[in-house]
N, C-alpha and C positions, 0 to 999 in steps of 0.2 A: 713373331708369328710362327706357328708350328707348321711350316711347309717344307717339304723335301725338295731342294733345288734340283736333284737328279730326276725325281719323278715329275716335277712340274715342267722341267725342260723337255722331258720325253713327251709330255702331253701338249707341248706347244703353248704353254701359258706363262704369262709374266709372274714374277714373284713380288708381291707388295712388300714394302719395307716399313719398319717402324720409324715414325718421325722422331729425330733426335731431340732430346730435351735441351733447351737453351739455358746457359748459365745466367743467373740473375745476380748482379753485383749489388750487395747490400753492405752498409757500413755498420760495423758492430760498435762497441763502446769506444770511448775516447782513450787515447794512450796516456799513461801516466808519465810525467816528466820528472825524473829524480836525478840528482847529481850531488856528488861530494865535492865537486869543484876540481877533482884530480882525475878520476876515472869515470868514463861513461857507464851508466847503469842501464841495462835493457829495460824497456817498458814491459809491463806485466803481460800484455797480449803477445809480445814478441818472445818473451821467455816461455810462455805457454806453447807457442808455436814450435819452438825448438824442442821442448819436452815431448810434444806429440810426435815429432820426427824421430827423436831419440828412441821412443818406444815402438816405432813403426817396424813392420816386417822388413821393409827395404833396408833400413839401417842395420838391423840385426843380421841380415843375410849378406849384404854387399859391402859394408864398411870394413876397412882393415883396422887392425889394432895398432895404435900409436903409443909409444912409451917415451918417458922423459927421465933424465938423470943418468949419471955414468955408473952408479953402483947399484942402486935399488931398482932402477928401470920401472918407475911407477907408470901404470896405465893412465893415459890421458882420457878424461871423461868426454863423452860424446858431445855434451853441451859446449865444452871448450873447443872441440874440433870443428864445430859448425858456427863459430863466432870469429869475427874479423881478427886478423893478426898481422903485425908488422913484419915479423920474421918470415923467411922463405920456408916452404915445405921441404922436408927431407925424404918424404915418401908419399905415394898417392893417398888420397882419402879413401878410395874404394879398392876392393880386391881386383887388381888388374893382372893380366899376363905379364910375366917378368920383363920382357923386352920393351914394354911400354912405360915402365917406371921412370926412366930418364926423361922421356917426353912429357910425362905428367908433371914432374917437378919443374921442368922448363916452362910448361904452360902456365903454372902458377906465377912464375916470375913475370911472364908476359902480361898476365892479368893485372898484377901489381903495378907494372909500368904503365899500362893503359889507363889505370885508375889514378895514376900519379902518386902511388904509395912506395915507389921504388925508382931509383935512378936508372937511366938507360945504360945498357952495356956500351963498352967503348966502340967508337965508330969502326966499321969494317967487319963487325961480327955478323956472320951469315946464319940463316936458319934453313937448314936443309932437311928434307924429308921426302917421302914418296910423293908428296903433294907438290914438289918443286917443279913439276912439269907443267904447271898451270900457265896460261898465256901471260905475256908481259903486261905491265901496267898500262892503263890508258893515258892518253896525253893530258887529261884533265888534272893529273897530279901536280902539274906546274902551278896550279892556282893556290897551293897551300905551301907552308914553310917546309924546309928540308927536315926539321925535327918532327913535324907532324907526319910527313911522308914516311919517315922511319917507323913511327908508331903504327901507322896504317899497314905498313909492310909486315910488321910483327903480328898485327891482328889478322891479317890475311893468312899468314902462316898458321896461326892458331886454328882458324876456320878450316884450312886445308887438312890439318891433322884430324879434326873432328869428322870431316867427310871421308878421309882415307881409312881411319880406324874407328869403326862404329863403337868399339868398346870404350873409347875415350870420351864419347859424347856426354854420358852421365857424369863422368869425372869433371868435365869442363863446367857443366851446369852446377855441380856440387861446389866446386871451388869458387865460382862466381857468387852463388847465393851465400856462401860462407862469408865472403868479403863484403857483402851487402848487409850483413847482420851485425848490429852493434858497432858499425863503422862510425868513428867520431868526426869524420871530415865530410861536410856536406858536398863539397866539390868532387871528392872521390866517389861518393855515393852516386852523384849525377852521372859521372863518366861510366861507372859500373852498370847503371841502368841503360845507358846508351849501348854498351856492349851487349847487354841482354837483348835489346831490340834487334841487334844484328844477328845474334845467335838464332833468334826465333824466325828469321827468314832464310836461314842457312841449313839447319838440321834440327830435328826434334829430339827430345829426350826419349828414353825407352818408356814403354807403357808402365813399367814398374815405378819409374821416377816421375812420370807425368802428373800423377795425382798430388804428390807432395808439392811439385812446382806450382800447380794451379792454386793450391792452398797458400803457398808463399806469396804469390801474386795477389790473391784475393785479400790477404791479410793487410796489404799495403795500399789498397784502393782508398783508404781514408787518411793516408799520410800526406798532408799537403806541403810539408816542409820540403823545399827543393824540388817541388812539382813532381814528386814521386808518384802521387795519385794518378796523374795524367799518364805517365809512362806505364804504370802497373795495369791500368785499364786497357791501354793499347796492347800490352804484352799478352793479356788474357785472350784478346781477339786473335793475335798472331799464333798463340799456342794452339788454339782450336783448329786453325787453318793448317799449320804445318804438321800437326799430328795426323791429319788426313792425307796431306799431300806427300809427306816424306821429305827426305833430304834433297838438296839441289844436286845437279850433276857435277858441278865444279865450284870452286870458291868464288864469291862475288869479287868484282873488280874493286879497285880503290874508290872509284866514283860511286859504285853501288854501296860500298860500306859507308861512305859519307852520307849518302841519301838515307840509308836505313837507320843510321844513328839518330837522325833528326826527324824520323817519320812520325813520331808521336806528336810532334808540334807542327810539322809540315807534311800533312797527309799526301800520299802518292795518289796519282790518278789510277794506279793499279792496286788491286788487292783490297780495296775499300768497298763499303756498301754504296749502292746507288744514291742513297740520301746524302752520304758524306761527299760523294763526287759532285753532286749538285751544289752543295754548300760551298765546295771548293771553287767552283767556276762561276757562281752567281754574280760576283762582283764584276768580272770581265765580260761575261756572256749572260746578262740578266734575262734575255728574251729567248734563250735556247730552251727547247722543251725536251731535249735529249742531251746526254753528255757530248761535249764538243768534239771529243776524240773520235766519235763514230763517223760524222761527216768528213772529218779531216782524213781519216784512214781510208774510208770507202772512196771518196773522191780522188785520193792519191792513187789508189789501186787502178781506178779507171784512167787517170791521167798518164800513168806509167805503162798502160797497155795490158792491164790485167785480163781484159776480155779476149786477148790474143795469146795469152800465156798458157801453154800446156801444163796441166796439173795444178792450176791455181787453187789455192786453199789446201791442196794435198802435198805439194812439194814445199818443204820447209825453206825459209829464207836463211841467209847466213847468220849464225848465232851471234857473232860479235856485232854485226850491223843492227840486229834486232835489239840487243841490249843497249847499244848507244842511242838508238832512236827513242827507246823507252826512257832513258835518262834525260834526253833532251826534252821530251814531252813533260816529264815530271818537273822540269825547271820552268815550264811555261812557254817553251819555244815550239810553236806549231808551224814548222816549215820543213820542206823536203830537200833542202840544200845537200847535195852530195849523195842523195839516195836515188838510184835508178832501177831498182829491182822491185817489181810489184809483189814478189813472194815475201819480201821483208815486211811489207805493210800487211799482207794477208796473215802472216804468222803473228804479227803484233796484235791484229784484230782478234784472232782466236785466243791469244794469251790474255788480253784484257777481259774477254768474256769468261774465260776459264778461271781467272784469278779473282773474280768478284768475291768479296767476303761472304756474301750469301748468293746462292745460285740464282740465275735470272728467272727461272721458274721456281717459285718457293718450294721448299721441301715438302710442305703439307699438301701440295698439288701434284707431287711426283707420281703417286700411285694412280691418280686419274689419267695422267699422260700415258703411262704404260698399259693401263687397263683398257682405255678407249682409244688408243692411238691408231687403231685400224679403221676407225669411223671418222671420215672427214668432218662431218657436222660437229661431232663431239670435240674434235681437235680445235676447231674454230671457236666453239663455245668456251673451251678452257682459256684461250687467249683473251676472250672478252671478259673473263672473270679475274684476270691478273690485276694486281695493283697498277695504278695509272702509269707510274714511271716504268715499271717492268714491261707493261703492255706496249708502251711506245717504243721501247728499245727492241722488243721482239718484232714489232711492225717494221721498224727501220731495217733490222738485220735481214728479215725474211724478204722484204721488198727489194733490198739490195741483191740478195742471192738470186732472186727471180730474174734479174737482168741477165744472169748467166745461163738461163734456160732457153734463150733465143737460139734457133737452129744454127745460125751462122757463128755465134759465139761458141756454142757447144762443139761445133766441128773443129774449132781451133783449140779449145781448152781440154777436150776429151773428158769433161766433168759433167756427167749426167745428173739428173735430179737425185738419183739413188746414191751416186758418188758424193754429192754435196751433203746429203743427209748423213752419210756415213762419217764424214770428217767433221761435220758441225754439231751433231747430236751431243757429243761429250762436252761441248762448250755451252750448250743451252740447258741441258739437263744434268743433274748430279745425283748419282746413286750414293746414298749415305751408308750402305751396308758394308761391313768389314769382310763379308764372305765373297771370295772371288767367284764362287759358283753362282751366287745371286747376281753379281755384277755382270758376269758373262751371259747369263740367261736373259737378263733384262736389256742387254745391248740392242738386240734386234728390235725390241718393242720401242725403245727410245728412238731408233732410226725411223721406224714406221710413223711415229708421231711427227717428227721433223719433216719427213717426206710428204706427208699429207698437208702440212702447212705450206711447203714449197709449191705444191700443185693446186691447192684449193683456197688458201687464205687471200682474200681480197683486201689488201692492206690499206686501200684508200676508203674503205667503207666501214671499218671497225670502230674507229674513234672519230666522232664528229668534230672534235677540236684539234685533231692532229692528222695530217696527211704527209707521210714521209716523202722527201725529195732527194734526188741524187744528181751528181754532175753528169747528166746524160750526154752532154756535148763531147765528153771525152771518149765515148764509146766509138764514135765514127771517125774522130780526128787523131786519136793517139797512135803514134807509130809502134810497130812491134818492138818489144823490149830486146835489148842486147843480152846475149847469153854468154856465160863464162863459167869455167869449172870452179873458180874461187874468186872471192872478192876481198881484197885487202884494203881498199880505200876506206878511210875513216871519215865520218861526218861530224864536224865540230860545230856546236851551236855558237 
């Protein structure tokens, strides 16, 4: 839309954003299966895919020149460079800063070991880098064999390198897609796709490489052998998410790596669509009309004295405790053993909302929210128009936050309705614009929308088939939470 962010901000108006086009996965023709009985031959569509990449501007601009032979030093064709190989790399695939060449070569060896294409280095070899300052591994490592732990440690080192050195991210993605192209070993391919699932929750490729990676994934959504199609479809969703969110702040823990590796087959309660979350819980909680995590976290906040905690929803909970509780929930353990800080639960509630695959308020309704957010009746009308599941989640969250607007509660938490709207708006609404000026301009209008819901939405009157309920007994009986500067206790499911 042809609107000037500066002019519009000066006029005090929101800036409507274009609704992003959703990718539709379609399966092209079938892959040809040819074999000489000695060497694997690439299917026709795979060969075409490589050729398209070879001719792309990305390959021409960023790929380094590789040569073979001791005398004539023949140039290695791009097709060969982007096809699986058993031998190690002697130099990076891409043009990298000189000091990163050694790390890039080492990363390829790690990828080969993770995929089972290379023997592990001798015991005791350490991987040191600027990412070595990451926290120690969690206690859950003891549940896997020592050999597996070693591979996971190497994988974590690889992820840390990608987070520390942004220039290495495309190199890592290139190396992995190379090893997934024309690979003759089904088990190796499966492990490689598991690694790709982990990469796509850790850091994104560059915008230059993103288009090729999406094409690579899309090309394999019809490859049923080794269940590649399932992982490819999952990776397409994760690519879209991480391209918007950007990289993590630190490498995932060993437990998080294990969870992410299997996420295509064991969906998380976090980062999925509401429909997927409902399918995930319908066996154990068939009568729940909202995701079970919502009453679990909200009642926990009340039980731990959240209504007496200053800065609730604003003060972040301990990061390690939040991560550990998240992993516990993903494994199906809904208990608060070892958790005594309501800020941890409040942070996890915001994380769950923020990490939904699709925003709670659909993107096609975003412009209405910021345009009519100053009118209470219009705000209520927007909630009424939401899809059923989304509407009930909004009703639950808003009705829960309204408990904190009681004068006695407000006196303890110091969180006014405006403060709550400020911290919760980014979790309920999601601006899809890449322009920081647009995001900044619309922030106030997003807050206005949420603020009006907090003040005017009568959550027990909107949906005749659903009235949200909360653990109200905890409001008056819960003791004030203990405070400490740091929390080192770990909660183990």
